[in-house]
C-alpha positions as CSV (number, residue, x, y, z in Angstrom):
1,M,33.9,-18.8,52.0
2,S,31.2,-16.3,51.4
3,K,28.6,-17.1,48.9
4,V,27.7,-14.8,46.0
5,I,24.0,-15.2,45.3
6,S,22.6,-14.0,42.0
7,S,19.5,-14.6,39.9
8,R,18.9,-14.9,36.2
9,R,15.6,-14.5,34.6
10,L,14.7,-16.5,31.5
11,I,11.8,-15.4,29.5
12,R,10.4,-17.7,26.8
13,P,7.6,-15.9,25.0
14,F,4.8,-17.5,22.9
15,V,5.4,-21.1,23.9
16,C,2.8,-23.3,22.3
17,R,1.8,-26.4,24.2
18,P,-0.9,-29.0,23.3
19,A,-4.1,-28.9,25.3
20,E,-5.9,-32.0,26.4
21,E,-8.6,-31.4,23.8
22,G,-6.0,-31.3,21.0
23,C,-6.1,-27.5,20.5
24,P,-2.9,-25.5,20.9
25,V,-2.5,-23.3,24.0
26,W,-0.3,-20.2,23.8
27,S,1.6,-19.3,26.9
28,Q,4.6,-17.3,28.1
29,N,7.1,-18.8,30.6
30,L,9.0,-16.6,33.1
31,T,11.7,-18.4,35.0
32,S,14.3,-17.2,37.6
33,V,17.4,-19.2,38.2
34,M,19.1,-18.7,41.6
35,C,22.9,-19.1,41.4
36,E,25.5,-19.3,44.2
37,N,29.1,-18.6,43.0
38,D,27.9,-18.8,39.4
39,T,26.5,-22.3,40.1
40,P,22.7,-22.8,39.5
41,E,21.1,-23.9,42.8
42,R,17.4,-23.5,42.4
43,M,14.8,-22.3,40.0
44,H,11.3,-21.0,40.2
45,G,8.9,-19.4,37.8
46,F,5.4,-19.3,36.4
47,T,3.5,-19.5,33.1
48,I,1.1,-17.0,31.8
49,E,-1.6,-18.3,29.4
50,L,-1.9,-16.1,26.3
51,A,-4.8,-17.9,24.6
52,E,-7.2,-14.9,25.0
53,W,-4.5,-12.5,24.0
54,K,-3.8,-14.6,20.9
55,R,-7.5,-14.8,20.0
56,T,-7.9,-11.1,20.4
57,K,-4.8,-10.4,18.2
58,E,-6.1,-12.7,15.5
59,T,-9.5,-11.0,15.6
60,L,-8.0,-7.6,15.3
61,R,-5.9,-8.7,12.4
62,E,-9.0,-10.1,10.7
63,I,-11.0,-6.9,11.3
64,S,-8.1,-4.8,10.0
65,G,-7.9,-7.0,6.8
66,R,-11.6,-6.6,6.2
67,L,-11.4,-2.8,6.7
68,I,-8.6,-2.5,4.2
69,A,-10.5,-4.7,1.7
70,A,-13.6,-2.7,2.1
71,Q,-11.7,0.6,1.7
72,E,-10.1,-0.7,-1.5
73,E,-13.4,-1.9,-2.9
74,E,-14.9,1.5,-2.3
75,R,-12.0,3.2,-3.9
76,R,-12.4,0.8,-6.9
77,R,-16.1,1.7,-7.1
78,V,-15.6,5.5,-7.0
79,A,-12.7,5.2,-9.5
80,R,-14.9,3.2,-11.9
81,E,-17.8,5.7,-11.6
82,L,-15.4,8.7,-12.3
83,H,-13.9,7.0,-15.3
84,D,-16.9,5.3,-16.9
85,D,-19.6,7.9,-16.0
86,V,-18.3,11.4,-15.2
87,N,-15.4,11.3,-17.6
88,Q,-17.6,10.0,-20.5
89,R,-20.0,12.8,-19.9
90,L,-17.2,15.4,-20.1
91,A,-16.0,13.8,-23.3
92,L,-19.5,14.2,-24.8
93,L,-19.6,17.8,-23.6
94,S,-16.3,18.5,-25.2
95,I,-17.5,17.0,-28.5
96,G,-20.7,19.0,-28.3
97,L,-18.8,22.3,-27.8
98,E,-16.6,21.5,-30.8
99,Q,-19.6,20.7,-33.0
100,L,-21.4,23.9,-31.8
101,G,-18.4,26.0,-32.8
102,Q,-18.5,24.5,-36.3
103,E,-22.2,24.8,-36.8
104,I,-23.0,28.3,-35.7
105,Q,-22.1,31.5,-37.4
106,A,-20.6,33.5,-34.5
107,P,-18.2,36.4,-34.1
108,P,-14.5,35.6,-33.6
109,N,-14.7,36.4,-29.8
110,V,-17.6,33.9,-29.4
111,R,-15.6,31.2,-31.2
112,R,-12.6,31.9,-29.1
113,R,-14.8,31.6,-26.0
114,L,-16.2,28.2,-27.2
115,Q,-12.6,27.0,-27.8
116,Q,-11.6,28.0,-24.3
117,L,-14.6,26.2,-22.8
118,Q,-13.7,23.1,-24.8
119,A,-10.1,23.2,-23.6
120,Q,-11.2,23.6,-20.0
121,T,-13.5,20.7,-20.4
122,Q,-10.7,18.5,-21.7
123,E,-8.5,19.7,-18.8
124,I,-11.1,18.7,-16.3
125,S,-11.5,15.3,-18.0
126,A,-7.8,14.7,-17.8
127,A,-7.8,15.7,-14.1
128,I,-10.6,13.3,-13.3
129,H,-8.8,10.5,-15.2
130,R,-5.7,11.1,-13.0
131,L,-7.8,11.1,-9.9
132,S,-9.5,7.9,-10.9
133,Y,-6.2,6.2,-11.5
134,K,-4.9,7.4,-8.1
135,L,-7.9,5.9,-6.4
136,H,-7.5,2.6,-8.1
137,P,-5.0,1.7,-10.8
138,F,-6.9,-0.5,-13.2
139,K,-3.6,-1.5,-14.9
140,L,-2.8,-3.3,-11.6
141,D,-5.8,-5.6,-12.2
142,H,-5.3,-6.2,-15.9
143,L,-1.5,-5.9,-16.5
144,G,0.1,-6.6,-13.1
145,L,2.4,-5.0,-10.7
146,E,5.3,-4.3,-13.1
147,A,3.2,-2.3,-15.6
148,A,1.3,-0.4,-12.9
149,V,4.5,0.7,-11.0
150,K,6.1,1.6,-14.3
151,S,3.1,3.8,-15.3
152,L,3.1,5.4,-11.8
153,C,6.8,6.3,-11.9
154,G,6.4,7.7,-15.5
155,E,3.4,9.8,-14.5
156,I,5.2,11.3,-11.5
157,S,8.4,12.0,-13.6
158,E,6.3,13.9,-16.2
159,G,4.1,15.9,-13.9
160,Q,6.3,16.7,-10.9
161,S,9.8,18.1,-10.2
162,L,10.9,14.6,-9.1
163,K,12.6,12.3,-11.6
164,V,11.9,8.7,-10.8
165,E,14.3,6.0,-12.0
166,L,12.7,2.5,-11.9
167,H,14.7,-0.7,-11.9
168,Q,12.7,-3.9,-12.0
169,K,14.1,-7.4,-11.8
170,G,12.5,-10.8,-11.9
171,F,9.2,-9.7,-13.5
172,P,6.6,-10.5,-14.8
173,V,5.4,-12.8,-12.1
174,M,1.9,-13.8,-10.9
175,L,1.3,-12.5,-7.3
176,P,-1.7,-12.6,-5.0
177,K,-3.9,-9.6,-5.5
178,D,-3.5,-8.4,-1.9
179,V,0.3,-8.6,-2.1
180,T,0.3,-6.7,-5.5
181,L,-2.0,-4.0,-4.1
182,C,0.1,-3.6,-0.9
183,V,3.4,-3.2,-2.8
184,Y,1.8,-0.7,-5.2
185,R,0.4,1.4,-2.3
186,I,3.8,1.4,-0.6
187,V,5.4,2.7,-3.8
188,Q,2.7,5.3,-4.3
189,E,2.8,6.6,-0.8
190,T,6.6,6.7,-0.6
191,L,6.9,8.6,-3.8
192,R,4.3,11.0,-2.6
193,N,6.3,11.6,0.6
194,C,9.4,12.1,-1.5
195,I,7.7,14.9,-3.4
196,R,6.3,16.6,-0.3
197,H,9.2,16.3,2.2
198,S,12.5,15.1,0.8
199,G,13.5,18.0,-1.5
200,A,15.2,15.4,-3.7
201,Q,15.4,15.8,-7.5
202,T,15.9,12.1,-8.3
203,V,14.8,8.9,-6.6
204,R,15.7,5.4,-7.6
205,V,13.1,2.7,-7.1
206,L,14.3,-0.9,-7.0
207,L,11.6,-3.6,-7.3
208,E,12.9,-7.1,-7.3
209,N,11.3,-10.5,-7.3
210,A,13.7,-12.7,-5.3
211,N,12.2,-16.2,-5.4
212,D,9.9,-16.2,-2.4
213,A,10.1,-12.5,-1.5
214,I,9.5,-9.1,-3.1
215,R,12.2,-6.6,-2.3
216,L,11.5,-2.9,-2.6
217,S,13.9,-0.1,-1.9
218,F,14.2,3.7,-2.5
219,R,17.4,5.6,-2.8
């Protein structure tokens, strides 16, 4: 009877085995099983140690986390300066223009020009306020994820052609700051892409706290 010889390769990735020193060693096992007439006869294989790869991956993950944290801290700093410094100066400028218009005896055309300058100053102040909020939503720090996402959806619905319907479930809940910020940035970027690329008139955002997980979907 002729023998039918075949081989089967078994790959077991990321096998963690204890080292003699007590530290875990990550490895990957590749095994080939030689079969004759569908009956396993012999087996051979080898193990690849992945300790260096694992350390490199963890290092890259740590560096990535630090870069994201540094970026968010810089965004927070710039947003605070825009809101607390530049915006306050513009508010004082607007008040000064209003007082000047009341104090001086000027022709009607000059008064209209002062009113126009005051209105432009207020528009610039509002634009800086929106920019500050986009850089870092301070509601996220003080009121939590629910209020920040609700405010974002409301702002987009008022200022854009896209209507955002928000459905939240299971909130309020205390979440780690990095999780809260990550979820908020996902909502922010997804809605921005909807405005730019989808052509949709309405989007439904579902944000749900499901015990040990946060579920976020867009429809």
